[in-house]
C-alpha positions in Angstrom: -0.1 0.0 0.1 1.2 3.5 -0.9 0.5 6.5 1.3 0.7 9.7 -0.7 0.3 11.6 2.5 -0.1 10.8 6.3 -2.5 13.0 8.1 -5.0 12.3 10.9 -7.5 11.0 8.3 -5.0 8.5 7.1 -4.5 6.8 10.5 -7.2 4.2 10.1 -5.6 3.0 6.8 -2.3 3.0 8.3 -3.3 1.1 11.4 -4.9 -1.7 9.2 -1.7 -1.8 7.1 0.5 -2.3 10.3 -1.8 -4.9 11.7 0.3 -7.7 10.0 3.5 -5.8 9.6 6.4 -4.8 11.9 7.3 -2.0 9.5 5.7 0.0 6.6 7.4 -2.3 4.1 6.9 -5.6 5.9 9.6 -7.3 8.1 12.6 -4.8 7.6 12.9 -1.1 8.5 13.3 1.1 5.4 13.3 4.8 4.4 9.6 4.6 4.3 9.5 4.1 8.1 11.7 7.2 8.6 9.6 9.5 6.4 6.3 8.1 7.7 7.5 8.5 11.3 8.3 12.2 10.7 4.8 12.8 9.4 3.0 10.7 12.1 5.0 12.1 15.2 2.8 15.2 15.4 -0.6 13.5 15.0 -2.9 12.4 17.7 -2.4 8.7 17.8 -4.8 7.2 20.4 -3.4 3.7 21.4 -6.9 2.5 21.9 -8.0 3.6 18.4 -4.8 2.9 16.5 -2.9 0.2 18.5 -0.8 -0.9 15.5 0.4 2.6 14.6 1.1 3.4 18.3 3.1 0.2 18.6 5.0 1.0 15.4 5.6 4.7 16.5 7.2 3.5 19.8 9.4 1.0 18.0 10.7 3.6 15.5 11.2 6.1 18.2 13.6 3.5 19.9 16.0 4.3 17.1 18.2 7.4 17.3 17.8 10.0 14.5 21.2 9.0 13.1 20.0 5.3 12.9 16.8 6.3 11.3 18.7 8.3 8.6 20.5 5.0 7.7 17.4 3.1 7.1 17.9 1.7 3.5 16.1 2.4 0.2 14.3 5.3 -1.3 11.1 6.5 0.3 7.8 5.8 -1.6 5.4 7.3 1.0 4.4 10.9 1.4 5.3 12.0 -2.0 3.3 15.2 -1.7 5.1 18.5 -1.7 6.0 20.2 1.5 3.4 22.9 0.9 0.8 20.4 0.1 1.6 18.4 3.3 1.5 21.4 5.4 -2.0 22.3 4.1 -3.1 18.8 4.9 -1.7 18.9 8.5 -3.2 22.4 9.0 -6.7 21.0 7.8 -6.4 17.9 10.0 -5.5 20.0 12.9 -8.5 22.3 12.3 -10.8 19.3 12.0 -9.5 17.9 15.3 -10.2 21.2 17.2 -13.7 21.4 15.6 -14.6 18.1 17.2 -15.3 19.9 20.5 -16.3 23.2 19.0 -14.3 26.4 18.5 -11.5 27.4 20.8 -12.0 31.0 20.1 -12.1 33.5 23.0 -15.7 34.3 22.1 -16.8 30.9 23.4 -19.2 31.5 26.4 -18.9 29.7 29.7 -22.2 27.8 29.1 -20.8 26.2 25.9 -17.5 25.2 27.8 -19.4 23.7 30.6 -21.5 21.6 28.1 -18.3 20.5 26.4 -16.9 19.4 29.7 -20.0 17.5 30.6 -19.9 15.7 27.2 -16.2 14.8 27.7 -16.8 13.5 31.1 -19.7 11.4 30.0 -17.6 9.9 27.1 -14.8 9.1 29.5 -17.2 7.5 32.0 -18.7 5.4 29.3 -15.3 4.3 27.9 -14.2 3.4 31.5 -17.2 1.3 32.1 -16.5 -0.9 29.0 -14.9 -4.2 29.5 -11.1 -3.9 29.6 -9.7 -4.7 26.2 -7.6 -8.0 26.1 -3.8 -7.5 25.8 -2.4 -8.5 22.4 1.0 -8.9 21.0 2.4 -8.8 17.5 5.1 -11.4 16.9 7.3 -12.5 14.0 8.5 -16.1 13.9 11.4 -17.6 12.1 10.8 -21.1 10.8 14.0 -22.8 9.7 14.3 -25.9 7.5 16.0 -29.2 8.1 17.9 -29.0 4.9 17.8 -27.3 1.5 15.4 -30.0 0.1 12.7 -28.9 2.6 9.6 -27.6 0.7 9.3 -24.3 2.6 6.8 -22.8 0.1 4.3 -25.5 0.9 4.9 -25.0 4.6 4.5 -21.3 4.4 1.3 -21.5 2.5 -0.3 -24.1 4.8 0.6 -22.7 8.2 -2.3 -20.2 8.4 -4.8 -23.1 7.8 -3.1 -25.9 9.6 -1.9 -24.1 12.7 -5.1 -22.8 14.4 -5.5 -21.6 17.9 -8.0 -19.5 19.7 -6.7 -15.9 20.0 -4.2 -16.4 17.0 -4.3 -14.5 13.8 -1.8 -15.0 11.0 -0.4 -12.2 9.0 2.1 -11.8 6.1 4.8 -14.3 5.4 8.0 -14.5 3.2 11.0 -16.5 2.5 14.3 -15.0 3.6 17.9 -16.1 2.9 19.9 -17.6 5.8 23.2 -18.9 4.4 24.7 -21.4 2.0 21.6 -21.3 -0.2 19.3 -22.1 2.7 16.1 -20.1 3.3 13.7 -19.7 6.2 10.1 -18.6 6.6 9.4 -15.3 8.4 5.8 -15.0 9.3 3.9 -12.5 11.4 1.1 -13.1 13.7 -0.9 -11.4 16.5 -2.1 -13.3 19.6 -4.4 -12.5 22.5 -2.0 -12.9 25.4 -4.3 -14.5 27.9 -5.7 -16.9 25.4 -3.0 -18.1 23.1 0.7 -19.2 24.1 3.2 -18.4 21.4 5.3 -21.3 22.7 2.5 -23.7 21.9 2.3 -22.2 18.3 5.9 -22.8 17.8 5.7 -26.4 19.0 2.7 -27.1 16.9 4.7 -25.9 13.8 7.6 -28.1 14.5 5.5 -31.1 15.2 3.2 -30.5 12.2 6.0 -30.1 9.7 8.7 -32.3 11.5 9.9 -33.8 8.1 10.7 -30.3 6.9 11.2 -27.9 9.8 14.1 -28.0 12.2 13.0 -25.1 14.4 10.5 -22.3 15.0 11.8 -19.3 17.0 10.6 -15.9 18.0 12.4 -13.1 16.1 10.4 -10.1 17.4 7.7 -9.7 20.1 5.9 -6.4 20.5 3.0 -5.5 22.9 0.0 -3.8 21.1 -1.7 -0.9 22.8 
C-alpha cells in the first residue's frame, strides 16, 4: 500500500496496514519508516483507536535519529510536496479542534461547561467498557531441516493448519539464511491470555517435522 500523505484522516488505513507488519514495508525497516515517522509524530495517535500505529511509533522512536537516517532504500510514501503536506496537516488540525467546537475567546462559559460535561460522559462510558484484552504482534522464524525442505508449501499451509483461539496470522515471506538455505518469516498477532506463542511454535515443528528444524521468536511487540 502506498501512502501519498499521512494525516489524521489516514491513520485508520495505516493502522490496518500495520496490523500484519512490523514496518511499513513488511519485516525490515526502510526509508519509508523514517519518512512516515516524521509525518506521524505530530498526529494524535490514540493507542486504543490505533494500536498498531502506536506500537510502530514506539518502535521507530527507539532508534536514534542517526540510525533512522541510515534506514535503507528510497522512500515511496508521502510524495506530496512540503506545501501540500503542510496544508493537509493544518486542515487535519483544524478538524480535530472542531470536534469539540471552536477554541476562540468568544466561546461562552455555558458552551464550555456543556463540552466538559460531554467529555466527562464519554470518558465515563469508555471506562465502564470491559477492559480490552492485551495483544502482542510477533514475527516467527521457521528454519528448515535442509535445502530440500519444501518451505513454500509449509509457508502456504501454516495459516490453515496451525489454528489456535486468539491467534491471527499475517504476512509471510522466505528470507535467505546462508549457503543457499532459506527460512520462513511469518507475522502473527495473539491474545496474550488466550494463546501461548510457545504452543504455536511447538505445533509448527510437530506438524512439519519432516521439513522444519525449528521455530523461534524473532520479534515480540505488545500492542496498545
